N, C-alpha and C positions, 0 to 999 in steps of 0.2 A: 342132516348130514354133518353139520358143523359140530354137533355134540358127540359124534362117534369117535373122533380122534382123541379128544381129551379123556373120554371114558376109557378107551382102549389103553391109553398111556398110563392112566392111574391104575387100571387093572394089572398091567404088566409090572409096574413098580411094586404094587402090593404082592403080587406073586413072587417077584424077586426077593422081597423082604422076607416072605414066608420061607422060601427055599433057604435063604441065608440063616434064618433063625433055627430052622429044623435040622441044619447040618453044620454044627459048630466044630466038628472033629478037625483037628489040625492035620494038614497034609504037607509034604515036601515034594516039590517038583524040581528034579535035577535036569538042567538044560545043558550040562557039560561044563560051561564056564561060570555058571551061577546057580545057586540053589534058592528057589523061591519057597518061602514058608507062609502058608495062608490057611484059611478054613476051607473045608470041603465045599460049603455053599458058595463061597466067593469063587472058587475054582470052577465050579459047574457053570455059574453065571457068566464068567469071563470066557469060558470055552463056547458057550452058546452065543455070546455076543460076537466073538471072533468068527464063528461059523456063519452068522447072519451077514456080517460085513464082507467076508470072503464070497459068499453066495451072491450078494448084491453086486460086487465087483465083477464077478464072472458073468452075471446076467447083463450088466451094463456093457461089457466088452463084446459079448457074443450076440446080443440081441439089439440093444438100444443104439449102439454106434452104427451098425449097418443100416438100421431103419432111418436114422438121422441123415446118413449119407444119401440114401434113396430119396428122402424128402427134399434135400437140397438140390439134387439133380432134377427132380420133378418141378421144383419151383423155378429153376433156371430154364428148363424147357418151356414152361408156361410163360415165363417172362419173354423169351425169344419169340414165342408165337404171338404174343400180344403186340410186340414191336413192329 
């Protein structure tokens, strides 16, 4: 089990490098107040990273936070029963 995380991380890094190398076309992203010029591969990888971070944040707010709240309430109830 300890081997899976480093192998997955290395595989993702290699996949990212391959995507970056295979998509060297320059692109411009106009955000209204600034224009970002970068390669297509880097743009795709940054968009993917931003999506993963946003999805993780939504998951944490919508699922993890309420479960932690329920766990704290259950621990308090258990503590009051033991006293």
